[in-house]
C-alpha positions as CSV (number, residue, x, y, z in Angstrom):
1,M,270.2,-30.5,-154.8
2,R,270.6,-33.0,-152.6
3,I,266.7,-34.2,-151.6
4,L,267.2,-38.1,-151.1
5,P,267.9,-37.1,-147.0
6,I,264.9,-34.8,-146.9
7,C,263.0,-37.5,-149.0
8,L,263.9,-39.9,-145.9
9,L,263.0,-37.4,-143.7
10,L,259.9,-36.5,-144.4
11,T,258.9,-40.9,-145.1
12,A,259.3,-41.0,-141.3
13,S,258.5,-37.6,-139.8
14,L,255.2,-37.2,-141.7
15,P,253.0,-40.3,-140.4
16,A,254.1,-39.9,-137.1
17,L,252.4,-35.8,-137.6
18,A,249.9,-37.2,-138.7
19,Q,248.9,-39.5,-136.1
20,G,249.7,-36.8,-133.6
21,V,247.2,-34.2,-135.4
22,R,244.1,-36.2,-134.4
23,D,241.4,-34.2,-136.3
24,P,243.4,-31.2,-138.8
25,L,239.8,-30.9,-140.2
26,A,237.9,-30.0,-137.0
27,T,235.7,-33.1,-137.9
28,D,234.5,-33.6,-134.2
29,A,233.3,-29.9,-134.4
30,L,230.7,-31.2,-136.5
31,L,229.6,-33.7,-134.2
32,P,226.9,-32.6,-131.3
33,L,227.1,-34.1,-128.2
34,Q,226.3,-37.5,-127.2
35,S,223.1,-38.6,-126.9
36,A,222.7,-39.0,-123.2
37,H,223.9,-35.3,-122.7
38,Q,222.2,-34.2,-125.5
39,L,219.0,-34.8,-124.1
40,A,219.6,-34.3,-120.7
41,A,217.8,-31.2,-119.5
42,R,218.6,-31.1,-115.7
43,V,220.7,-28.3,-115.2
44,G,223.3,-28.5,-112.2
45,E,223.4,-32.4,-112.7
46,A,225.4,-35.1,-114.1
47,P,224.0,-35.9,-117.2
48,C,225.3,-39.7,-117.9
49,A,225.1,-42.1,-115.2
50,E,226.5,-45.6,-115.7
51,N,226.5,-47.0,-111.9
52,L,223.0,-47.8,-110.2
53,P,222.0,-45.0,-107.8
54,E,222.1,-45.6,-104.2
55,G,217.9,-45.2,-103.3
56,A,215.1,-46.7,-105.2
57,L,215.7,-46.5,-109.1
58,T,213.4,-43.4,-111.0
59,A,212.6,-43.3,-114.2
60,L,214.9,-40.6,-114.9
61,D,217.8,-42.7,-113.6
62,A,216.8,-46.0,-115.7
63,V,217.2,-43.6,-118.8
64,D,220.3,-42.3,-117.7
65,I,221.5,-45.9,-117.4
66,A,220.5,-47.6,-120.5
67,L,221.8,-44.6,-122.6
68,C,224.9,-44.1,-121.5
69,R,225.3,-48.3,-121.3
70,N,223.4,-50.2,-123.8
71,P,225.6,-51.2,-126.8
72,Q,223.0,-49.5,-129.2
73,T,223.7,-45.7,-128.8
74,R,227.5,-46.5,-128.6
75,E,226.8,-48.2,-131.8
76,S,225.2,-45.1,-133.6
77,W,227.5,-42.5,-131.9
78,A,230.4,-44.3,-133.5
79,N,228.2,-44.4,-136.8
80,A,228.2,-41.1,-136.6
81,R,231.9,-40.5,-136.1
82,V,232.6,-42.5,-139.2
83,Q,230.9,-40.4,-141.3
84,A,232.0,-37.3,-139.8
85,A,235.7,-38.7,-140.4
86,Q,234.2,-38.9,-144.2
87,V,233.7,-35.4,-144.5
88,G,237.4,-35.0,-143.5
89,V,238.4,-37.2,-146.4
90,A,235.9,-34.7,-148.7
91,R,237.3,-31.9,-147.6
92,G,240.8,-33.3,-147.8
93,A,240.6,-33.3,-151.1
94,W,240.8,-29.6,-151.8
95,L,244.2,-29.4,-150.1
96,P,247.2,-30.3,-152.1
97,S,248.9,-33.8,-151.6
98,L,253.1,-34.5,-151.3
99,D,255.0,-37.2,-152.4
100,G,258.6,-38.5,-151.5
101,R,259.9,-40.8,-154.1
102,A,263.8,-42.3,-153.6
103,A,264.9,-45.0,-155.4
104,I,268.4,-47.2,-155.4
105,A,269.1,-49.8,-158.5
106,R,272.6,-51.5,-160.0
107,S,273.0,-52.6,-163.4
108,F,275.3,-55.4,-164.1
109,A,276.8,-55.4,-167.8
110,D,280.2,-56.7,-169.2
111,S,281.6,-53.1,-169.3
112,G,281.0,-52.6,-165.4
113,D,278.5,-51.9,-162.6
114,L,276.8,-49.2,-162.5
115,T,274.8,-47.6,-159.3
116,Q,271.7,-45.5,-160.3
117,R,270.4,-43.3,-157.2
118,S,267.1,-41.2,-157.7
119,A,265.0,-39.1,-155.3
120,A,262.0,-36.8,-156.4
121,L,259.4,-34.8,-154.3
122,T,256.2,-33.8,-156.1
123,L,253.4,-31.4,-155.2
124,S,250.2,-32.4,-156.5
125,W,247.0,-29.9,-156.6
126,L,244.0,-30.3,-158.4
127,L,242.6,-26.9,-159.4
128,L,239.3,-27.3,-161.4
129,D,237.4,-30.8,-161.6
130,F,233.8,-29.2,-162.3
131,G,232.0,-30.3,-159.6
132,Q,233.6,-33.2,-158.5
133,R,234.7,-32.5,-154.8
134,S,232.0,-30.3,-154.0
135,A,229.7,-32.9,-155.1
136,S,231.7,-35.5,-153.0
137,Q,231.7,-33.2,-149.8
138,Q,227.9,-32.7,-149.8
139,N,227.1,-36.1,-150.4
140,A,229.4,-36.4,-147.2
141,G,227.5,-34.0,-145.2
142,R,224.6,-35.6,-145.7
143,L,225.1,-38.9,-144.9
144,L,226.7,-37.3,-141.6
145,D,223.3,-35.9,-141.0
146,A,221.8,-38.6,-141.8
147,A,224.1,-40.9,-139.5
148,L,223.0,-38.1,-136.5
149,A,219.6,-38.3,-137.3
150,T,219.4,-41.9,-137.2
151,R,221.6,-41.7,-134.1
152,D,218.3,-39.5,-132.5
153,A,215.8,-41.6,-134.0
154,T,217.9,-44.8,-132.1
155,V,218.2,-43.0,-128.9
156,Q,214.0,-42.2,-128.9
157,N,213.8,-45.8,-129.8
158,L,215.5,-46.5,-127.0
159,F,214.5,-44.1,-124.5
160,L,210.8,-45.9,-125.1
161,S,211.8,-49.3,-124.6
162,T,213.4,-48.2,-121.4
163,L,210.6,-46.5,-119.6
164,Q,208.0,-49.8,-121.1
165,S,210.6,-52.4,-119.4
166,Y,210.4,-49.7,-116.3
167,Y,206.8,-49.1,-116.2
168,T,206.4,-52.8,-117.1
169,A,208.1,-53.9,-113.5
170,Q,206.2,-51.0,-111.2
171,A,203.0,-52.6,-112.9
172,T,204.0,-56.2,-112.4
173,R,205.4,-55.2,-108.8
174,A,201.8,-53.2,-108.1
175,A,199.9,-56.9,-109.4
176,V,202.2,-58.8,-107.0
177,G,200.5,-56.3,-104.3
178,A,197.3,-57.2,-105.6
179,A,198.0,-60.7,-105.9
180,V,198.4,-60.4,-101.9
181,E,195.7,-58.5,-101.4
182,A,193.4,-60.5,-102.8
183,E,195.0,-64.0,-100.9
184,R,194.3,-62.2,-97.6
185,A,190.9,-61.6,-98.7
186,A,190.4,-65.0,-99.5
187,R,192.1,-66.3,-96.2
188,E,189.6,-64.3,-94.4
189,S,186.7,-65.7,-96.1
190,L,187.9,-69.1,-95.8
191,A,188.1,-68.4,-92.1
192,A,184.8,-66.8,-92.2
193,A,183.3,-70.0,-93.8
194,E,185.0,-72.2,-91.4
195,L,183.5,-70.1,-88.3
196,R,180.0,-71.0,-89.5
197,Y,180.5,-74.2,-90.6
198,Q,181.7,-75.2,-86.7
199,V,179.1,-73.7,-85.5
200,G,176.7,-75.0,-88.1
201,A,175.5,-72.0,-89.9
202,A,177.0,-72.9,-93.1
203,A,177.3,-76.1,-95.5
204,P,180.3,-77.7,-96.2
205,A,180.0,-76.9,-99.6
206,D,180.8,-72.8,-98.3
207,R,183.9,-74.5,-97.3
208,L,185.1,-76.3,-99.6
209,Q,184.0,-73.3,-102.0
210,A,186.3,-70.5,-100.0
211,Q,189.2,-73.5,-99.6
212,T,189.0,-73.6,-103.3
213,A,188.9,-69.6,-104.2
214,A,192.2,-68.8,-101.4
215,S,194.0,-72.0,-103.1
216,Q,193.5,-70.2,-106.6
217,A,194.3,-66.6,-105.1
218,T,197.9,-68.1,-103.4
219,L,198.5,-69.6,-106.9
220,N,197.8,-66.2,-108.6
221,R,200.2,-64.3,-106.5
222,Q,202.5,-67.0,-107.2
223,R,202.4,-66.4,-111.0
224,A,202.5,-62.3,-109.8
225,E,206.0,-62.6,-108.1
226,G,207.1,-64.7,-111.2
227,D,206.2,-62.1,-113.8
228,A,207.7,-59.4,-111.4
229,R,210.8,-61.1,-111.1
230,N,211.1,-61.9,-115.2
231,A,210.0,-58.2,-115.3
232,L,213.2,-56.7,-113.4
233,G,215.1,-59.3,-115.6
234,A,213.9,-57.8,-118.6
235,L,214.3,-53.6,-117.3
236,A,218.0,-54.8,-116.3
237,F,219.0,-56.1,-119.4
238,T,217.5,-52.7,-121.2
239,L,220.1,-50.9,-118.8
240,G,223.0,-53.0,-120.5
241,L,223.3,-54.7,-116.9
242,P,223.2,-58.7,-116.0
243,A,219.6,-59.7,-115.6
244,Q,220.6,-61.1,-112.2
245,T,221.0,-57.4,-111.3
246,G,219.1,-56.5,-107.9
247,L,216.7,-53.5,-108.9
248,T,214.9,-51.2,-106.5
249,L,212.0,-49.5,-108.1
250,A,210.8,-46.3,-106.8
251,E,207.0,-45.9,-105.7
252,A,204.9,-45.4,-108.5
253,A,203.0,-41.8,-108.3
254,D,198.9,-41.5,-108.1
255,L,198.1,-40.2,-111.7
256,Q,195.6,-38.6,-113.1
257,A,194.0,-38.2,-116.7
258,I,195.2,-35.0,-118.3
259,D,193.5,-33.4,-121.0
260,A,197.0,-32.6,-123.6
261,W,195.7,-35.3,-125.4
262,R,192.8,-33.5,-126.5
263,R,195.3,-30.8,-128.6
264,D,193.9,-30.8,-132.6
265,V,195.8,-34.1,-134.0
266,E,196.8,-32.2,-137.1
267,S,199.0,-30.1,-134.8
268,L,200.9,-33.2,-134.0
269,I,201.0,-34.6,-137.0
270,G,202.4,-31.4,-138.3
271,D,204.8,-31.3,-135.7
272,A,206.4,-34.9,-136.1
273,L,206.8,-34.4,-139.8
274,A,209.4,-31.5,-138.7
275,R,210.3,-33.0,-135.7
276,R,210.6,-36.7,-136.4
277,P,214.2,-37.8,-136.5
278,D,213.7,-40.8,-138.5
279,L,212.1,-38.4,-141.4
280,K,215.4,-35.9,-141.4
281,A,217.6,-38.8,-141.8
282,A,215.3,-40.4,-144.4
283,Q,215.6,-36.5,-146.1
284,A,219.5,-36.2,-145.8
285,Q,219.5,-39.4,-147.2
286,V,217.6,-38.0,-150.0
287,E,219.9,-35.2,-150.0
288,A,223.2,-37.5,-150.4
289,A,221.7,-39.4,-153.1
290,Q,221.3,-36.2,-155.1
291,A,225.2,-35.2,-154.5
292,A,226.1,-38.2,-155.2
293,A,224.0,-38.1,-158.7
294,D,225.5,-34.8,-159.1
295,L,229.5,-36.1,-158.4
296,A,228.2,-39.2,-161.1
297,R,227.9,-36.5,-163.4
298,A,231.0,-34.5,-162.7
299,Q,233.0,-37.5,-163.0
300,G,232.7,-37.0,-166.4
301,R,233.8,-33.7,-167.1
302,P,237.7,-32.3,-167.2
303,T,240.0,-31.4,-164.7
304,V,243.2,-29.3,-164.4
305,S,245.6,-30.3,-162.1
306,L,249.2,-28.6,-161.2
307,A,252.3,-30.8,-160.1
308,A,255.4,-29.6,-159.0
309,G,258.8,-30.3,-157.5
310,P,262.2,-30.4,-157.6
311,T,264.2,-34.4,-158.6
312,W,267.9,-35.4,-158.0
313,Q,269.7,-38.3,-160.0
314,K,273.1,-39.8,-159.5
315,T,274.2,-42.3,-162.1
316,G,277.7,-43.5,-161.6
317,P,279.5,-40.6,-161.2
318,L,277.0,-38.0,-163.1
319,E,274.6,-36.1,-160.4
320,N,272.1,-34.0,-161.7
321,D,269.6,-31.8,-159.9
322,G,266.5,-30.4,-161.5
323,G,262.7,-29.8,-160.8
324,S,259.8,-29.6,-163.1
325,V,256.2,-27.7,-162.6
326,G,253.7,-27.9,-164.7
327,L,249.2,-27.9,-165.3
328,T,247.6,-31.3,-166.9
329,L,244.2,-30.8,-168.0
330,N,242.4,-34.2,-168.6
331,V,239.5,-34.9,-171.0
332,P,237.5,-38.0,-170.4
333,F,236.5,-38.1,-174.2
334,F,234.6,-41.8,-174.2
335,N,234.9,-44.5,-171.6
336,G,232.6,-47.2,-172.3
337,F,229.4,-44.9,-171.4
338,Q,230.5,-45.7,-167.8
339,T,229.5,-42.3,-166.6
340,T,226.1,-42.7,-168.5
341,Y,225.0,-45.8,-166.4
342,R,226.8,-44.3,-163.2
343,V,224.5,-41.3,-163.9
344,R,221.4,-43.3,-164.1
345,A,221.6,-45.3,-161.4
346,A,222.9,-42.6,-158.8
347,Q,219.6,-41.1,-160.3
348,A,217.2,-43.7,-159.7
349,Q,218.9,-44.3,-156.3
350,V,217.7,-40.7,-155.5
351,D,214.4,-41.8,-156.8
352,A,214.1,-44.9,-154.3
353,R,215.2,-42.5,-151.3
354,M,212.4,-40.5,-151.8
355,A,210.0,-43.2,-152.2
356,Q,211.3,-44.4,-148.8
357,R,211.0,-41.1,-147.7
358,D,207.2,-40.0,-148.9
359,R,206.7,-43.9,-146.9
360,L,208.1,-43.0,-144.0
361,Q,206.2,-39.9,-143.7
362,Q,202.5,-41.5,-144.2
363,Q,204.1,-44.2,-141.4
364,V,204.7,-41.1,-139.3
365,A,201.3,-39.8,-139.5
366,L,199.5,-43.2,-138.9
367,D,201.9,-43.4,-135.9
368,V,200.6,-40.4,-134.3
369,W,197.1,-41.0,-135.0
370,K,197.2,-44.3,-133.6
371,A,199.2,-42.7,-130.3
372,W,197.1,-40.1,-129.8
373,Q,193.9,-42.2,-130.3
374,N,195.6,-45.0,-127.7
375,L,196.3,-41.8,-125.2
376,G,193.0,-40.6,-125.3
377,T,191.9,-43.9,-124.3
378,A,193.9,-44.7,-121.5
379,N,193.3,-41.1,-119.6
380,Q,189.4,-42.4,-120.4
381,S,190.8,-45.8,-118.6
382,L,192.4,-44.2,-116.0
383,Q,188.7,-42.6,-114.7
384,T,186.8,-45.5,-115.6
385,T,189.0,-47.9,-113.4
386,R,189.5,-45.5,-110.9
387,D,185.6,-45.7,-110.2
388,L,185.3,-49.8,-110.8
389,L,187.8,-50.0,-108.0
390,A,185.8,-48.0,-105.6
391,S,182.7,-49.7,-106.0
392,A,184.4,-53.4,-106.0
393,E,186.0,-52.2,-103.0
394,Q,182.8,-51.4,-101.6
395,S,180.6,-54.2,-102.6
396,Q,183.6,-56.9,-101.5
397,R,183.3,-54.9,-97.7
398,V,179.5,-55.4,-98.3
399,A,179.9,-59.3,-98.8
400,L,182.0,-59.8,-96.5
401,G,179.7,-57.9,-93.9
402,R,176.5,-59.7,-94.7
403,Y,178.3,-63.3,-95.1
404,K,179.9,-62.9,-91.4
405,A,176.2,-61.7,-90.3
406,G,174.5,-64.9,-92.2
407,V,172.6,-63.4,-94.1
408,G,174.6,-63.6,-97.6
409,S,176.1,-66.6,-99.1
410,V,179.6,-67.9,-99.8
411,L,178.5,-67.3,-103.6
412,D,178.1,-63.4,-103.2
413,L,181.1,-63.0,-101.5
414,L,183.5,-64.9,-103.5
415,S,182.1,-63.1,-106.6
416,A,182.8,-60.1,-104.9
417,Q,185.8,-60.7,-104.1
418,S,186.7,-61.6,-107.7
419,A,185.8,-59.1,-109.0
420,L,187.7,-56.9,-106.4
421,A,190.4,-58.3,-107.8
422,S,189.6,-58.0,-111.3
423,A,189.4,-54.0,-110.8
424,R,192.7,-54.0,-109.2
425,V,194.4,-55.4,-112.2
426,Q,192.6,-53.6,-114.0
427,R,193.8,-50.0,-112.4
428,I,196.9,-51.6,-112.9
429,Q,197.2,-52.2,-116.4
430,A,195.2,-48.7,-116.9
431,E,198.0,-46.4,-115.3
432,L,200.7,-48.7,-117.1
433,D,198.9,-48.0,-120.3
434,W,198.5,-44.6,-119.5
435,Q,202.3,-44.2,-118.9
436,V,203.5,-45.8,-122.0
437,S,200.6,-44.4,-124.1
438,R,202.1,-40.8,-123.1
439,A,205.8,-41.9,-124.0
440,T,204.9,-43.6,-127.1
441,L,202.8,-40.1,-128.9
442,A,205.8,-38.2,-127.3
443,Q,208.1,-40.6,-129.2
444,A,206.0,-40.3,-132.5
445,V,205.9,-36.3,-132.2
446,G,210.0,-36.8,-132.1
447,T,209.4,-35.1,-128.3
448,L,210.7,-37.3,-125.9
449,D,212.8,-36.3,-123.4
450,Y,213.7,-35.9,-120.4
451,R,211.2,-33.2,-119.9
452,L,208.6,-35.6,-120.1
453,L,210.0,-37.1,-117.0
454,Q,210.4,-34.2,-115.3
455,A,206.6,-33.1,-115.7
456,A,205.7,-36.1,-114.3
457,E,207.1,-35.9,-111.3
458,G,206.4,-32.6,-110.7
459,N,202.6,-33.2,-111.4
460,P,201.7,-36.8,-111.2
């Protein structure tokens, strides 16, 4: 039997065949949808938008773009694909392997030259390994689970970071509006002081104090505009866009305090322990380490392998066709205590992964507790700042009317205007804190997704 042509044919064709079959062991089926697709809950809409919308940018749009464009999601998705491929490597260990070998040699001697040609096909199959392949596949599978959970944690962290940047940009824009109103009021007070001074009803100090307040209001407005531009640049960076990209944000809805935060914190912590993707990743790392310890133990056990295949050899005029089939039992009697210390190292790694998981569990409980408390404070601040703003606006109107009527002092007017400007800033900060605290609690529990934003848009 001439198997040399067969060996040459396999050498030329098998690499091309393997390249054409991208995923013969179906590891892609182990990977859920990409991050933005998995989080999307909007039926009938494209969940992954890479370009800016034609209209104003909403929080939903911002999250979509960030999840699609930010390098963090691409990196985490690539890491998950790496681990899925490692599962394929572990699965492939259960299959036989086929090797071809061809050789040609020429010998030189006084008696004459001699050419020797040989070829062989060898089928090798590991029949029994006492748990090595099972442990290896278990390890690869758990590491894939860890990579997927880490990807989900990365997505939620980016989700939260995007919302923080978006709401900060909205807040700084609102701060510009408040600063413009404060500047307008200061200019109105300056005009009133000028008028009273011209008619002799006010001292020069009134005009100077009003001028100082107006200049300070202008300075505050200029600083607010700079902060707003910086916030838009930071938002563009989070979206994976150049910082100078022009962004137009949607108008912020009027917020109302909610009572959902009053849910029992113990139940929220329980949900977080069951849902948090980073905790799932830590648990998967523990299971992967346990599988690695099982693999280290199995590597010290015997193996049984099957080998079979035809051979062909031609030396000068002599030609020989043959073949072989056989079983090989490999028993590792002693390897310098390597197996012992591999097992010890693997078991220590299990203990380390378990300690990391337990530490993360404590951190999860603390995250939920702090986020729950912060949202409660933010709810209270929403109502308090609403009342504060209403009273400050009324006080400013009364003080301005009294000053124009000549029965109030300029200090009372400027104090009322300063209080109003402060109340507006505190109201904006309270709304920002509420939005961020609400998203932070959802992220701490492990439930941050598009439904949070849809609920906010439907029920402001």
